[in-house]
N, C-alpha and C positions, 0 to 999 in steps of 0.2 A: 294307271296305278298312282295313287296319291301318296306322297312321302312327306313326313313331318311329325310333329308331336301328336297330332290327331289324324295321322295318315292311316292307310289301310294296314291291318295286322298282316305280317309281323313287322311292318316297316314304320312303327311308331318310334321316333328317335327322341330320347331324353337328352337334349343338348341346349344349353342356354342361348346359342346363336342360331338355332334352327327354329323356324316359325311353326305354328300349329299346322297349317297347310302350306308347306314350303314350295313344292314343285310337283309336277305330274310327268310321268314317263309312260309313253305308249309305244307299242311295236309298229313298225311300218311294213310295207309290202316287200321291202328288200331284206334279205336274210342278213342278220347281224347288225342291222341299222335301226336305231330307235329315235324317237322324237321327245325332247325334254322341253318343258315349258314352266317358267317361273310363275308362281301364283301370287305375286305381289308380296314376296317375303321381305322381312325387315332388313336382313343382312345380305341378300342377294344369292344368286346361283352362278357358279363359275365353271367354265369348261376350259381346261388347259390354261388356267390362270386369268382368263378374260370373263368379265361378267356378261351374262346373256339374258335376254328375255325369253327366247325360244330358239332352238336349233336342232339339227340332227346330230346324233352321237353314235359312236361305235364302242366296242369293248376296250379299244386301245386308248380312248379319251379319258382324261382325269377329270372327274366331276367332284366339285367341292361345294358343300352347302354351308353358308355362313362363313365363319372365320377359318375353321379347320376341319370340319367333318367331311371325310372323304367317302363318297358313295361307291361301293363296289357293284358295278353294273351286272357282272356275272351272277352275283348272289340274288339279283332281282328276277332273273329270267332262266337261269340254268336249273336243271332238276335238283331237288333237295338231296343233301347228303346227311344221313342220320347216323351218328356213331353207334356201333353195335352195343357197347357197354351201356349207353343211356337207354337204348331200346329195351335191353334186358331189365334195367331198373324199372322203367315205366310199365312193362308188362307185369312184373311182380307187384307193382303198386296197384294195378288194375285188379289183380287176383285178390289182393288184401282188401280192397274196397268191397268187392263182391262178398268176401267172407264176412266182413264187418256188417254188411247189410243183412246177411243171413242170420247173424247172431242177434241183431236188433229185432228181426222178425220172430225169432224164437222167444225172446223176452216178451214181446207183445202177446203171442199166443199163450205163454205161460201165465200171464196175468189174468186172462179170461177163463183159464182151465177150471178153477174152483167153482165159478158161477155155472159153468156148463155141467159139471158133475152134480151140483146141487139141483139144478133143473131136471137132470136125468133121474135122480132119486125120487123126486116128487111125482114124476110122470109114471114111473114103474111101480109106485106104491110099496116101496120097501118099508120094513119095520124101522122104528126110531133108532134101534141099536145099529142096524145096518147103515142107515142114513148118516149117523154120526161117524161111523167108521170110515165111510167113503169121504166125508168132508175132511176129517183129520188127515187121511191119506192124501187127499188133493192138496191140502195146505202144505204138508211136508214136501210133497213132490214139487210144488211150485217154488218153495224156498230153495230147494236143491238146484232146480233148473235155473233160477234167477242168479244164485251165487256163482254157479259154474259159467253161465253165459256172460255175466258181468266181468268176471275174472278174465275170461277169454277175450272179451271186447276190449278191456284195458290193454292187454298185451298186443292185440292187433293194432290198436290206435297208436301205441308207441312205435310199433314197427312201421306203420304208415308214415309217421313223422320222420323216422330215421331214413326211410327210402326217399322221402321228399327232400330231406336235407342233403342226402348223397347226390340226388339228381341236380339240385341247384348248385352245390359246391363243385361238382365235376364239370359242368358245362360252362366253360369260360373261353375267352379269347386267348389264343396261344401266344400273342405278342405281349399284351399288357396284363393278362390274367384277370381281367375284370369279368364279372358275371354278365350274361347277355340280357338279363331283364326278367321281370316277373310276368311273363306271358304264360297262357295255358300251354300245356305240354305239346299240343299238336303244332304250335308255332315254332317250337325249337327245331323242328325238322328242316326248316329253311336254313339253319346253320348261319344265321345273321351274325356277323362279327362287329363288335364295337370298335370304334377308332378314337383314340385319345392322343393328345400331343406327345405323350411320353412313350408311345409304342415304338419298340425297337431302339430306343435311345438309352445308352448306359452312361450315367454321369459318374465318372471315376471319383471325383472329389466327394460326392455325396456318399458313395459306397465306403470310401475311406473314413469319413466322419462317423458313419454308422458302425463300422468295424471298431474304431477306436473307442466309441462311446460304450460299446459292450464289454470292453476290457475291464473297465472300472466296476468295482462291486456296487450294486444298487440294492437298496432296501425298499420294500413295499409296506405301506401303512394303510390299514383297511378299517373302516367302520361300516358294519353291515346292519341295517335296521329293517325289521319287518313287523308290522302291526296287524294281527288277525283279529284280536279282541279289543274293543274300545270301551271306554267308560260310557259314552253317550251316543256314539255313531254306530251304524249297522256293522256287524262283524263281517270279516272276510274269511275265505276258506284257507288260502295257501300263502298269504303274505309272510307269515312267520317262517314257513318252510322255505319260501324263496330266499329269505335272508340267511337261513342256515345252510342252504345249498351253495350260495355264493361264498359264505364264510369257509365252508369245507373245501371249496376249490382253491381259495387263496391260502388256506392253512398248509397246503402242499408246497407253497412257495415262500412263506414267511411265517414267523411267529407273532408278528405285530398285527393281530386281528382282534377286533372288539366286535361282539355281536350283541345286539339289543333287540328283544322280541316282546311284543304285546305290553304287559304292565310295566316292564322295565324300560320301555322306549318312550319315556316322558321327554318333554322338550329340554328340561334341565340336563337329563342324562345324555341326550343326543349331542347337545352343544358342548358339554364337558368332555365327552369322548372325542369329539372332533378336534377340540382345542388341544387336548392332550396328545393325540396322535400326530396332528399336523405340526405341532411345535417341535417335534423330534426329527422331522424330515429335513434333509439337506437338499442342495440343488440337484444332485444326481439321482435322488430318490423319486418314487412314484407314490402318490396318495390316492386312495379310492374311497368314495362315499357311495354306498348303495342304499337305496330306500325302496321298500315295497309296502304299499298301504293306500289309504285314501289320499287323494290330492284335491286341490282346488286351484283356481286360476292364479293364485298368488303364492303358492307353495305347497307344503306337505302337512299332513295331519298327524301329530304325535298321539300317543295313547290318551293323554289327559286333556286333549283339546276340548274347548267348550265355546261359548259365544264370545269369550274374550279374545281379541286378536293377539294379545300378548302370549298366548299359549300355543299359537300356531308356529310352524317352522317356515318362515317366509324365505323366498329366494334371496332377499336382501340379507337376511341373517346368514345364510350359507356363504354368500359372496363375501361378507365382512370377515368371516372366519378364514376363508380360503386366501384372502388378501394378505394375511399375516404369514402364510406358509411360504417357505423358500423353495420347495420342490418345483422343478420345471414341468413335470407331468402331473397335472391335477385332473382327476376324472370323477364325474358324477354319473352314476347309472340310476335311473328312476323308473320303476314299474308302478306307475300311479295314474289314475284318471286325470285328464286335462294337463298332464305334465308338460306337454308342448308349449303351454303358456309361459314357461320359463324364458322362452326366447324374447318375448316382448318385455318381460320384467327386467331381464338382465340388461337389455339395451337402454332401459329408461333410467337406471340407477347410475350413480357416479362410478368412475373407475372402469369404464368399458374396455380398457386395455388389459383387463385381467385375463391371464392365460389359463383357461379352463375348458376341458372338453365335456360337454353335456350330451349324454346319450339317453334319450327320453322315449318312453314306451309308445307314446301316441301324440297326435296333434292336440292343440289347445282346446278343441271342441269335441274330442273323442274320449271314450272310456277305454280303460285297459282291461282286457278280458282274461279271466282265469279259465283253466282247463281241468275238468275232472279226470280226463284220461291220462294226462302227464303229471297231474298233481302239482302244477306250478302255473304261474302266469305264462301266457304264450311268449311274451317278450323275454322273461327270465329263462325259460327253457331253451330258446334259441341262443340267448346270450351266453349261457354256460357251455352249450355245445360248441358255439363259435370260438370261445376263449380256449376250449380244450383242443382246438385244432381243426374243426370242420370248416372254419372260415379261412383257413390258410390255403388260398387258391393256388399259389405258386409253389407250395410245398417246401418253403425255405425254413420252416420251423418257427417263423414269427407271424403273429396276427397283427396286422396294422389296423389303424382306425378305419381306413377305407374298406379293407377286406371285411372287418367285423360289421360295419354298417350294411354293406351289400348283402352279406349272408343273413343277418338278423332281419333286416327290412324286408327282403324278398320272402323269407320264410314266414314272418308274421302276417304280411299282407296276404299271402297265398292261403295260409291256414285259416285266417279269420274271414276269408271271403271279401277282403277289401274294406272291412269295418275298422281296422286299426292300422295306422301308418307310423312306425317309429321315426323319430327325428334326431339327427345329430347336429349339434350347433356349438359354436364357440370359436376361440382363437387358438388354433393348433395346427400342427403339421399332419396332413392326412396319412403320412407314412409313420406316424408315431406308433411304436410297438406297445401293445396292450396286454399281451399274455405273459 
């Protein structure tokens, strides 16, 4: 069994100190005894604190890969344990998938029904009045079938996403409450637990600081922008709705929400709104800039963008505005194609010590995908659900940056079939509370 970043499923380990093919573990002829062999890893394989090239190990030995990843040997070879609740969720998911496929088949047959009936009328030699009657009946029947099937399909698709979200958010490590990873469901049966340096450790001082920080009143200042209709670019379906849904979420928490959609989302209006909102924030407040629309490798595309670079909203523009803000928590959510390119741009401009969390829908070379079934971008749909509490893995009422990233990232990657990978970047505390 190969273990590492490119090891055999489900033992692919996402850890910065674990190599792609870190080590190999095989069973021996002796019961309960295994042979471990390091495969030339960068940071070494350790047994009971000593680095080894290869040796025999038992269940009682402590195996460490790299600096701190502890490998649980029992999880590699003992029979899988699958929580009953998750099994129930997945069985329901399978039923909904089957039901969805049946609806799609019904729509396909419904489309060819009129042609079949027309062919039937010509073959049987009916009169023109009878022929037209059958054709009109077929068209009406097709429209009814299509409307009913599409409505049902939309509800089923939403239920599928909800089930998938529940599955991902419930299956986590009991010690540190981190999700186990975006593997296909069958691999979750192995109950592989993640290990992180913080597992089982309670830092009293940190808890005290978090508690005291929540005593003081905090305001949230939000600018939510969504551009579905452009002057010169191709229109989008749900960008404006994305911005409205985000604004509606934050309106339940604050009155300081500005929303700009389509023709109102010019560069001048976006910059003015950001400057007005951010200038009001104090150190204890949180500011949020949400954008949904077209993007390019240097920034975002306002409604009035054209060939002039002055009318684009560059990452440098956003950074300069955020630099003037006193709030300690500055957040950018972007559901735009190529938005991951912000990472390179922010690192190239002056003032890289700017404390901003950027949560971006995709990598710099990927597009951000919209969904007809949930009527949002996939990133925005999971983002809203995560902020509302589905990302709160440890059920403490707070959604941290780490929890939100884990939930949204795994949901988007899984739903888009690996075509879209959200990115979180910036200088921030991963325990920053976002909801």
